[in-house]
Rosetta silent file (secondary structure, phi, psi, omega in degrees, C-alpha in Angstrom):
SEQUENCE: MKAGEIKIVAEQTPFRPFAVRLNNGAQYMFAKPGSIGAPEDYHTIFFFGASEWVMIDTDSIVEIIERE
SCORE:     score description
SCORE:     0.000 S_00000001
   1 L     0.000  142.178 -179.373    0.123  -13.426   -2.749 S_00000001
   2 L   -76.213  140.281 -179.600    2.718  -15.992   -2.659 S_00000001
   3 H   -66.144  -28.732  177.547    6.268  -14.988   -3.066 S_00000001
   4 H   -65.838  -31.861  178.324    6.732  -18.000   -5.576 S_00000001
   5 H   -68.174  -37.642  179.828    4.081  -16.509   -7.869 S_00000001
   6 H   -69.127  -40.821 -176.294    5.975  -13.256   -7.996 S_00000001
   7 H   -64.765  -53.859 -174.806    9.271  -15.076   -8.695 S_00000001
   8 H   -52.342  -48.346  175.370    7.692  -17.038  -11.619 S_00000001
   9 H   -64.719  -40.636 -176.736    6.516  -13.767  -13.257 S_00000001
  10 H   -79.760  -25.535  178.486    9.499  -11.715  -12.631 S_00000001
  11 L   -96.617   18.368  179.879   12.046  -14.390  -13.917 S_00000001
  12 L   -68.862  140.446  177.445   10.171  -15.275  -17.160 S_00000001
  13 L  -112.127  120.869  -13.501   12.511  -15.582  -20.231 S_00000001
  14 L   -68.786  167.889  176.700   12.099  -13.346  -22.125 S_00000001
  15 L   -69.369  132.784  177.360   10.854  -10.750  -19.595 S_00000001
  16 L  -114.896  130.749  179.927    7.243   -9.711  -20.039 S_00000001
  17 L   -54.197  141.044  166.801    6.070   -6.338  -18.418 S_00000001
  18 E  -148.603  166.809  178.305    3.740   -6.838  -15.437 S_00000001
  19 E  -130.816  149.510  174.051    2.212   -4.809  -12.757 S_00000001
  20 E  -119.534  142.993  179.355    1.257   -5.478   -9.111 S_00000001
  21 E  -110.044  136.575 -176.028   -1.565   -4.076   -7.222 S_00000001
  22 E   -96.764  167.267  177.496   -1.226   -3.758   -3.448 S_00000001
  23 L   -65.462  -14.179 -179.912   -3.832   -4.139   -0.649 S_00000001
  24 L   -99.152   12.302 -178.662   -3.683   -0.282   -0.143 S_00000001
  25 L    85.063  -12.927  178.120   -4.648    0.294   -3.913 S_00000001
  26 L   -66.467  149.120 -175.773   -1.172    1.315   -5.051 S_00000001
  27 E  -134.803  143.606 -178.693   -0.020   -0.143   -8.318 S_00000001
  28 E  -134.458  134.826  178.012    3.527   -0.525   -9.677 S_00000001
  29 E  -106.716  120.960  178.598    4.459   -1.380  -13.306 S_00000001
  30 E  -107.835   95.680 -178.900    7.653   -3.253  -13.927 S_00000001
  31 L   -76.096  -22.113 -176.191    8.228   -2.417  -17.647 S_00000001
  32 L  -143.843  165.623  179.484   11.732   -3.765  -17.844 S_00000001
  33 H   -59.717  -40.010 -177.365   13.999   -6.293  -15.950 S_00000001
  34 H   -69.569   -1.736  178.050   15.856   -3.450  -14.360 S_00000001
  35 H   -93.562   -1.994  177.113   12.789   -2.100  -12.628 S_00000001
  36 E  -128.219  144.199  174.813   12.547   -5.031  -10.173 S_00000001
  37 E  -142.499  146.417 -179.292   14.899   -6.359   -7.551 S_00000001
  38 L  -165.145  144.966  168.107   14.527   -9.082   -5.067 S_00000001
  39 L   -64.571  162.259  179.057   16.439  -11.518   -2.749 S_00000001
  40 L   -42.773  -39.732 -178.220   16.272  -15.171   -3.690 S_00000001
  41 L   -76.772  -16.283  177.588   13.142  -15.753   -1.627 S_00000001
  42 L    57.316   32.501  175.503   11.242  -12.952   -3.118 S_00000001
  43 L   -80.175  -16.672  172.198    9.375  -12.244    0.265 S_00000001
  44 E  -138.838  134.319  174.614   10.279   -8.598   -0.493 S_00000001
  45 E  -123.076  164.860 -178.662   10.651   -7.029   -3.907 S_00000001
  46 E  -125.406  139.676  177.834   11.915   -3.543   -4.889 S_00000001
  47 E  -102.166  124.242  176.379   10.342   -1.274   -7.544 S_00000001
  48 E  -116.670  112.760 -177.960   12.986    0.999   -9.104 S_00000001
  49 L  -100.651  175.736 -177.171   11.298    3.942  -10.941 S_00000001
  50 L   -57.994  -34.728  177.058   12.886    6.813  -12.721 S_00000001
  51 L  -136.240   15.855  179.867   13.285    8.848   -9.490 S_00000001
  52 L  -148.872  161.705  168.418   12.063    6.661   -6.681 S_00000001
  53 E  -131.117  151.484 -176.329   12.394    3.216   -5.255 S_00000001
  54 E  -141.927  133.961 -179.628    9.856    1.319   -3.274 S_00000001
  55 E   -95.121  128.391 -177.699   10.218   -1.807   -1.006 S_00000001
  56 E  -123.222  127.239  169.388    7.152   -4.021   -1.307 S_00000001
  57 E   -78.794  118.556 -170.751    6.309   -6.854    0.968 S_00000001
  58 H   -60.583  -16.716  176.503    4.888   -9.623   -1.224 S_00000001
  59 H   -73.793  -14.017  175.772    2.233  -10.444    1.318 S_00000001
  60 H   -88.469   -3.426  179.444    0.663   -6.975    0.523 S_00000001
  61 E   -84.638  125.906  179.136    0.235   -7.851   -3.229 S_00000001
  62 E  -101.378  -24.452 -173.087   -3.423   -8.796   -4.129 S_00000001
  63 E  -153.740  142.706  168.583   -3.061   -8.984   -7.894 S_00000001
  64 E  -110.420  122.629  176.361   -0.453   -9.483  -10.596 S_00000001
  65 E  -104.362  101.218 -176.675   -1.308   -7.883  -13.918 S_00000001
  66 E   -76.117  138.647  179.617    0.561   -9.387  -16.895 S_00000001
  67 L  -116.156  160.384  177.423    1.077   -7.008  -19.819 S_00000001
  68 L  -130.958    0.000    0.000    1.862   -7.723  -23.374 S_00000001
């Protein structure tokens, strides 16, 4: 997955929830703007959950799932 594709989805205005599926099968749901963090280049993103955080290399993302 290209970092630019993640950036487009993550920076939509207004924010729309989305999930990413990784090549290892893990899936992370970004339900609100505060659940994602990233440097400007989006080559790495951070998922901030209720009691955990996960660093994700965007090269490991195989699918973006947009929610409504």
